C-alpha positions as CSV (number, residue, x, y, z in Angstrom):
1,M,0.0,0.0,0.0
2,I,1.4,3.4,-1.1
3,F,0.1,6.8,-0.2
4,E,0.9,9.8,-2.4
5,L,0.4,13.4,-1.2
6,S,0.4,16.3,-3.6
7,I,1.0,19.9,-2.8
8,K,1.1,22.9,-5.2
9,S,2.6,26.3,-5.2
10,H,3.9,28.8,-7.7
11,I,6.7,31.2,-8.5
12,A,6.8,34.3,-10.7
13,S,10.3,34.7,-12.1
14,A,12.3,35.9,-15.1
15,H,14.9,34.0,-17.1
16,F,16.6,33.7,-20.4
17,L,17.9,30.6,-22.0
18,R,21.5,30.4,-22.9
19,G,22.4,28.7,-26.2
20,Y,18.8,28.7,-27.3
21,D,18.0,30.0,-30.8
22,G,14.5,31.4,-30.4
23,R,12.5,34.0,-28.5
24,C,13.3,32.5,-25.1
25,K,16.9,33.5,-25.5
26,D,15.7,37.0,-24.4
27,L,14.7,38.0,-20.9
28,H,11.1,37.1,-20.2
29,G,9.0,35.8,-17.3
30,H,6.6,33.1,-16.3
31,T,4.4,32.2,-13.4
32,W,5.5,28.6,-12.9
33,Q,3.1,26.3,-11.2
34,V,4.9,23.7,-9.0
35,E,3.5,20.4,-7.8
36,V,5.4,18.1,-5.5
37,V,4.3,14.5,-4.9
38,V,5.5,12.8,-1.7
39,A,5.0,9.0,-1.4
40,S,5.1,6.8,1.6
41,D,4.0,3.3,2.7
42,R,3.7,4.4,6.3
43,L,1.3,6.6,8.3
44,N,2.1,8.3,11.5
45,E,0.3,7.7,14.8
46,I,-2.7,9.8,13.8
47,G,-3.1,8.2,10.3
48,M,-1.2,10.8,8.1
49,V,1.8,10.6,5.9
50,A,2.5,14.2,6.7
51,D,0.5,17.4,7.6
52,F,-0.5,19.2,4.4
53,A,-0.2,22.6,6.1
54,V,3.4,21.9,7.2
55,L,4.4,20.6,3.7
56,K,2.8,23.5,2.0
57,K,4.6,26.0,4.2
58,K,7.9,24.3,3.7
59,L,7.4,24.3,0.0
60,Q,6.6,28.0,-0.1
61,E,9.7,28.7,2.0
62,S,11.8,26.6,-0.3
63,L,10.6,28.5,-3.4
64,I,11.4,32.0,-1.9
65,P,14.8,32.2,-3.5
66,L,13.2,31.6,-7.0
67,D,10.2,33.9,-6.6
68,H,10.5,37.4,-8.2
69,A,14.1,36.8,-9.2
70,C,16.0,36.6,-12.4
71,L,16.8,32.9,-12.3
72,N,20.0,33.4,-14.3
73,D,21.4,35.5,-11.4
74,L,21.2,32.6,-8.9
75,A,24.2,30.4,-8.4
76,Y,22.4,27.1,-9.3
77,F,21.2,28.5,-12.6
78,Q,24.6,30.0,-13.5
79,E,25.8,26.4,-13.7
80,N,22.5,25.0,-15.0
81,N,20.5,26.7,-17.8
82,P,17.2,27.9,-16.1
83,T,15.0,25.7,-18.2
84,T,11.7,24.3,-16.8
85,E,13.5,20.9,-16.6
86,N,16.2,22.4,-14.4
87,I,13.7,24.2,-12.3
88,A,12.0,20.9,-11.6
89,K,15.3,19.3,-10.8
90,Y,16.2,22.1,-8.4
91,V,12.9,21.8,-6.5
92,Y,13.3,18.1,-6.3
93,E,16.8,18.3,-4.9
94,Y,16.4,21.3,-2.6
95,F,12.9,20.5,-1.2
96,G,13.9,16.8,-0.9
97,Q,16.5,17.9,1.7
98,V,14.0,20.0,3.6
99,I,11.4,17.2,4.1
100,V,13.7,14.4,5.2
101,P,12.8,11.6,6.1
102,L,9.9,11.9,3.6
103,K,10.8,11.1,0.0
104,I,9.7,13.0,-3.1
105,K,8.2,10.8,-5.8
106,R,8.1,13.5,-8.5
107,V,8.1,17.2,-9.1
108,Q,6.0,18.7,-12.0
109,V,6.5,22.3,-13.1
110,W,4.3,24.1,-15.6
111,E,5.7,27.1,-17.5
112,S,2.3,27.6,-19.0
113,A,-1.2,26.1,-19.0
114,T,-0.2,23.7,-21.8
115,A,3.5,22.9,-21.1
116,S,5.1,21.1,-18.2
117,V,8.0,18.9,-17.1
118,V,8.0,16.0,-14.6
119,Y,11.3,15.2,-12.8
120,Y,12.0,12.2,-10.6
121,A,15.1,10.3,-9.8
């Protein structure tokens, strides 16, 4: 038996894609929607994997460095092109450290209503 919890948040940020031959090579912004799915086969003493309120607060706090920033200016994205793929990977790696011992199953990031990336390791 596996339980999956899903929490959502968003960030509004600017970026430009290095090495890209198209309009996205220029500075522009998105309001990225972020969904994190946590999976567990165990419940705590009151029958929960985790408290949604606690997870949502921790996710929002984890996203603060990305919100209302030019992603290209952040150290992580100076080494990694700030694509939606790398944003999803960043959230997976960073937020995964914040919620130990819980484990992230996947992170999905939408850059628009019709385009998203799923990252899992």
